[in-house]
C-alpha positions as semicolon CSV with decimal commas, in nm:
position;residue;x (nm);y (nm);z (nm)
1;M;2,261;0,345;-1,078
2;S;1,925;0,348;-1,257
3;C;1,575;0,347;-1,125
4;Q;1,225;0,379;-1,257
5;Q;1,038;0,710;-1,283
6;L;0,747;0,738;-1,036
7;D;0,478;0,879;-1,262
8;E;0,117;0,819;-1,371
9;A;0,230;0,532;-1,594
10;W;0,391;0,351;-1,293
11;L;0,084;0,410;-1,086
12;K;-0,148;0,260;-1,351
13;G;0,072;-0,040;-1,362
14;H;0,076;-0,076;-0,984
15;P;-0,288;0,009;-0,877
16;L;-0,405;0,027;-0,519
17;P;-0,629;-0,247;-0,390
18;A;-0,990;-0,179;-0,470
19;I;-1,229;-0,111;-0,179
20;A;-1,536;-0,326;-0,244
21;Q;-1,878;-0,164;-0,225
22;G;-2,036;-0,254;0,109
23;A;-1,696;-0,304;0,286
24;D;-1,720;-0,209;0,652
25;K;-1,474;0,002;0,835
26;N;-1,283;-0,289;0,968
27;G;-1,238;-0,419;0,619
28;R;-1,071;-0,092;0,520
29;G;-0,803;-0,123;0,778
30;R;-0,737;-0,011;1,135
31;V;-0,456;0,246;1,192
32;L;-0,279;0,332;1,516
33;V;-0,081;0,653;1,516
34;V;0,166;0,702;1,800
35;G;0,350;1,030;1,858
36;G;0,312;1,391;1,940
37;A;0,439;1,580;2,252
38;E;0,328;1,868;2,469
39;F;0,542;2,095;2,248
40;V;0,355;1,999;1,924
41;P;0,013;1,871;2,050
42;G;-0,156;1,894;1,706
43;A;0,088;1,710;1,495
44;L;-0,105;1,382;1,513
45;R;-0,418;1,546;1,383
46;L;-0,248;1,581;1,045
47;T;-0,126;1,219;1,047
48;G;-0,456;1,071;1,165
49;E;-0,670;1,270;0,930
50;A;-0,447;1,187;0,633
51;A;-0,482;0,810;0,720
52;L;-0,857;0,839;0,708
53;R;-0,860;1,049;0,389
54;A;-0,641;0,782;0,220
55;G;-0,910;0,518;0,289
56;A;-0,838;0,366;0,635
57;G;-1,159;0,261;0,809
58;K;-1,073;0,306;1,176
59;L;-0,822;0,533;1,356
60;Q;-0,667;0,535;1,703
61;M;-0,417;0,796;1,812
62;A;-0,188;0,766;2,113
63;T;-0,013;1,075;2,261
64;V;0,072;1,240;2,585
65;R;-0,214;1,270;2,831
66;S;-0,213;1,650;2,837
67;S;-0,287;1,663;2,469
68;A;-0,517;1,356;2,424
69;L;-0,847;1,512;2,515
70;S;-0,817;1,823;2,302
71;L;-0,687;1,611;2,009
72;G;-0,975;1,381;2,042
73;V;-1,213;1,677;2,014
74;L;-1,029;1,790;1,704
75;V;-1,062;1,454;1,545
76;P;-1,384;1,301;1,670
77;E;-1,352;1,011;1,422
78;A;-1,059;0,875;1,623
79;A;-1,033;0,680;1,947
80;M;-0,770;0,832;2,183
81;I;-0,510;0,667;2,408
82;A;-0,367;0,893;2,667
83;L;-0,005;0,812;2,750
84;P;0,224;0,923;3,041
85;A;0,477;1,200;2,958
86;D;0,833;1,249;3,084
87;E;0,977;1,571;3,229
88;E;1,043;1,698;2,882
89;G;0,680;1,656;2,774
90;E;0,759;1,362;2,550
91;I;0,597;1,012;2,561
92;A;0,750;0,830;2,858
93;P;0,946;0,513;2,812
94;A;0,693;0,325;3,025
95;A;0,421;0,392;2,770
96;A;0,557;0,111;2,555
97;E;0,391;-0,141;2,785
98;I;0,050;0,035;2,757
99;L;0,057;0,013;2,377
100;K;0,148;-0,353;2,331
101;A;-0,199;-0,478;2,353
102;R;-0,343;-0,200;2,144
103;I;-0,096;-0,267;1,858
104;K;-0,211;-0,623;1,829
105;S;-0,572;-0,495;1,729
106;C;-0,456;-0,282;1,447
107;D;-0,346;-0,341;1,088
108;T;-0,106;-0,048;1,060
109;L;0,113;0,122;1,309
110;V;0,252;0,475;1,226
111;L;0,515;0,567;1,483
112;G;0,711;0,894;1,530
113;P;0,520;1,200;1,400
114;G;0,551;1,494;1,637
115;M;0,804;1,335;1,863
116;S;1,143;1,484;1,943
117;S;1,468;1,278;1,941
118;G;1,540;1,332;2,312
119;K;1,667;1,057;2,534
120;G;1,330;0,964;2,683
121;A;1,173;0,947;2,331
122;R;1,455;0,728;2,204
123;T;1,411;0,495;2,505
124;F;1,036;0,471;2,446
125;V;1,085;0,380;2,080
126;A;1,354;0,123;2,166
127;N;1,130;-0,035;2,425
128;L;0,837;-0,053;2,186
129;L;1,033;-0,197;1,891
130;D;1,249;-0,432;2,088
131;S;0,945;-0,638;2,184
132;L;0,737;-0,577;1,874
133;D;0,601;-0,892;1,708
134;F;0,358;-0,732;1,463
135;P;0,230;-0,891;1,140
136;G;0,079;-0,567;1,007
137;S;0,233;-0,266;0,824
138;L;0,475;-0,046;1,022
139;I;0,559;0,312;0,920
140;L;0,846;0,480;1,100
141;D;0,879;0,857;1,077
142;A;1,074;1,143;1,230
143;A;1,202;1,068;1,582
144;A;1,126;0,701;1,550
145;L;1,384;0,686;1,281
146;V;1,644;0,891;1,467
147;S;1,591;0,662;1,766
148;L;1,700;0,360;1,561
149;R;2,065;0,486;1,556
150;D;2,110;0,305;1,889
151;F;1,906;0,001;1,791
152;D;2,081;-0,311;1,678
153;P;1,944;-0,431;1,339
154;S;1,993;-0,796;1,451
155;R;1,713;-0,727;1,705
156;W;1,478;-0,615;1,427
157;R;1,201;-0,869;1,441
158;V;0,967;-0,713;1,190
159;K;1,059;-0,830;0,839
160;E;0,775;-0,734;0,611
161;N;0,556;-0,437;0,528
162;V;0,792;-0,185;0,700
163;I;0,838;0,169;0,562
164;F;1,089;0,434;0,679
165;T;1,020;0,799;0,564
166;P;1,342;0,994;0,645
167;H;1,448;1,332;0,511
168;Y;1,821;1,377;0,460
169;G;1,881;1,479;0,821
170;E;1,704;1,175;0,959
171;M;1,876;0,952;0,710
172;A;2,209;1,083;0,831
173;A;2,122;1,000;1,190
174;L;1,999;0,655;1,091
175;S;2,292;0,569;0,855
176;G;2,577;0,733;1,033
177;L;2,662;0,918;0,710
178;S;2,689;1,291;0,672
179;V;2,410;1,487;0,488
180;E;2,664;1,569;0,213
181;E;2,754;1,204;0,167
182;I;2,380;1,128;0,129
183;K;2,315;1,401;-0,117
184;A;2,609;1,279;-0,325
185;R;2,444;0,940;-0,375
186;P;2,090;0,937;-0,243
187;L;1,967;0,639;-0,443
188;A;2,256;0,418;-0,341
189;V;2,212;0,516;0,024
190;A;1,838;0,443;0,010
191;I;1,901;0,099;-0,142
192;E;2,168;0,014;0,111
193;M;1,946;0,107;0,407
194;A;1,650;-0,075;0,267
195;S;1,861;-0,389;0,254
196;R;2,007;-0,333;0,608
197;W;1,665;-0,284;0,763
198;S;1,454;-0,510;0,542
199;A;1,234;-0,205;0,492
200;V;1,106;0,017;0,210
201;I;1,283;0,350;0,227
202;L;1,125;0,677;0,117
203;L;1,409;0,927;0,117
204;K;1,246;1,272;0,095
205;G;1,394;1,563;-0,081
206;D;1,364;1,784;-0,389
207;K;1,377;1,449;-0,555
208;S;1,240;1,160;-0,352
209;Y;1,373;0,803;-0,380
210;V;1,184;0,490;-0,297
211;A;1,388;0,170;-0,242
212;S;1,276;-0,184;-0,155
213;P;1,487;-0,457;0,024
214;D;1,504;-0,649;-0,299
215;G;1,664;-0,362;-0,488
216;E;1,367;-0,223;-0,673
217;S;1,383;0,160;-0,683
218;L;1,187;0,464;-0,797
219;V;1,256;0,839;-0,825
220;Y;0,981;1,103;-0,787
221;S;1,076;1,436;-0,933
222;D;0,744;1,635;-0,939
223;G;0,719;1,780;-0,589
224;C;0,718;2,147;-0,511
225;V;0,898;2,385;-0,279
226;G;0,586;2,459;-0,081
227;L;0,582;2,115;0,064
228;G;0,886;2,210;0,271
229;T;0,671;2,342;0,551
230;G;0,591;2,226;0,910
231;G;0,353;1,934;0,926
232;S;0,401;1,824;0,565
233;G;0,592;1,506;0,668
234;D;0,321;1,428;0,930
235;V;0,064;1,437;0,646
236;L;0,281;1,202;0,425
237;A;0,326;0,947;0,705
238;G;-0,047;0,930;0,770
239;L;-0,123;0,907;0,397
240;I;0,121;0,620;0,358
241;G;-0,029;0,453;0,666
242;G;-0,391;0,479;0,532
243;L;-0,284;0,323;0,205
244;A;-0,102;0,045;0,376
245;A;-0,410;-0,015;0,594
246;R;-0,636;-0,058;0,300
247;G;-0,401;-0,337;0,169
248;A;-0,128;-0,172;-0,041
249;P;0,209;-0,356;-0,022
250;A;0,487;-0,150;0,137
251;L;0,651;-0,036;-0,188
252;H;0,320;0,061;-0,342
253;A;0,205;0,252;-0,031
254;A;0,529;0,453;-0,008
255;A;0,528;0,531;-0,385
256;W;0,156;0,624;-0,410
257;G;0,193;0,824;-0,090
258;A;0,484;1,030;-0,232
259;W;0,304;1,086;-0,554
260;V;-0,032;1,190;-0,405
261;H;0,150;1,415;-0,150
262;G;0,336;1,586;-0,439
263;R;0,017;1,622;-0,654
264;A;-0,164;1,784;-0,356
265;G;0,128;2,027;-0,319
266;R;0,128;2,126;-0,682
267;T;-0,252;2,174;-0,674
268;L;-0,219;2,413;-0,379
269;T;0,065;2,593;-0,562
270;K;-0,185;2,686;-0,839
271;V;-0,462;2,787;-0,599
272;I;-0,270;2,954;-0,328
273;G;0,089;3,023;-0,425
274;E;0,425;2,866;-0,457
275;V;0,475;2,885;-0,087
276;G;0,250;2,981;0,198
277;F;-0,005;2,689;0,186
278;L;-0,044;2,495;0,511
279;A;0,011;2,125;0,570
280;R;-0,339;2,073;0,684
281;E;-0,464;2,219;0,352
282;L;-0,309;1,906;0,182
283;V;-0,536;1,660;0,361
284;P;-0,871;1,725;0,203
285;L;-0,725;1,687;-0,148
286;I;-0,617;1,334;-0,087
287;P;-0,938;1,139;-0,181
288;E;-0,994;1,320;-0,504
289;I;-0,640;1,279;-0,618
290;I;-0,647;0,907;-0,536
291;D;-0,983;0,860;-0,701
292;G;-0,868;1,043;-1,010
293;E;-0,579;0,811;-1,059
294;L;-0,800;0,505;-1,004
295;Q;-1,040;0,595;-1,277
């Protein structure tokens, strides 16, 4: 099964939407990031800041109440939504009702960074998605993907501008296949799941595969080992969310996100070392890398 190489040539043939001079913050897109837990209170900082660095104009972050205030101080550019927590410190299932009205006022929803795959978190995600009628872009990451294993695809109401960002373990939980089966045919699995869920799939690994519901596919081969660190996926989810918010179609947002994320990692490899750089050090590099490819 063949697919296109995701490289500078592909990017130049599929540019990001230009941001007009004088555009206000609402015109650059409004992002809502939902996730986090008491165990990882800072994960959403990485996702939210990456969305802003990618060009989004406004940011809201929703997390458990015990973390919301400190997170709001860390990211003063964002509005905070404090959500109830369950006994495990995860977002409580009842929080889905609180978020429904908030979702309607945003352009992009990023769901899942920093959440676990416990029963309460799975119920929260199911409650939110089961009633979701959202015309904007939806990025599902981490626990939000694992939570879909109990979700009937026939109840999937969102049919456009949806992006899943699983690594191999999350794809195994989502697809019901083993990690070994996925590694044996990663592109085919990504294409199959893109069709099943009517979503763009970014399957992350040493080679990353991007597949759309209509069968278009890309492979990205220029990442680096240092990106395999805690928080790196949270940055990638926010980066993709920011690109989608500024108007990039789902396939373009996922592909540009994978490429920019990989380029940031390779830049830090040269500056810091092959391993040992931090996920938060990727974030400030995003604007310059994007602008360099847009020139």
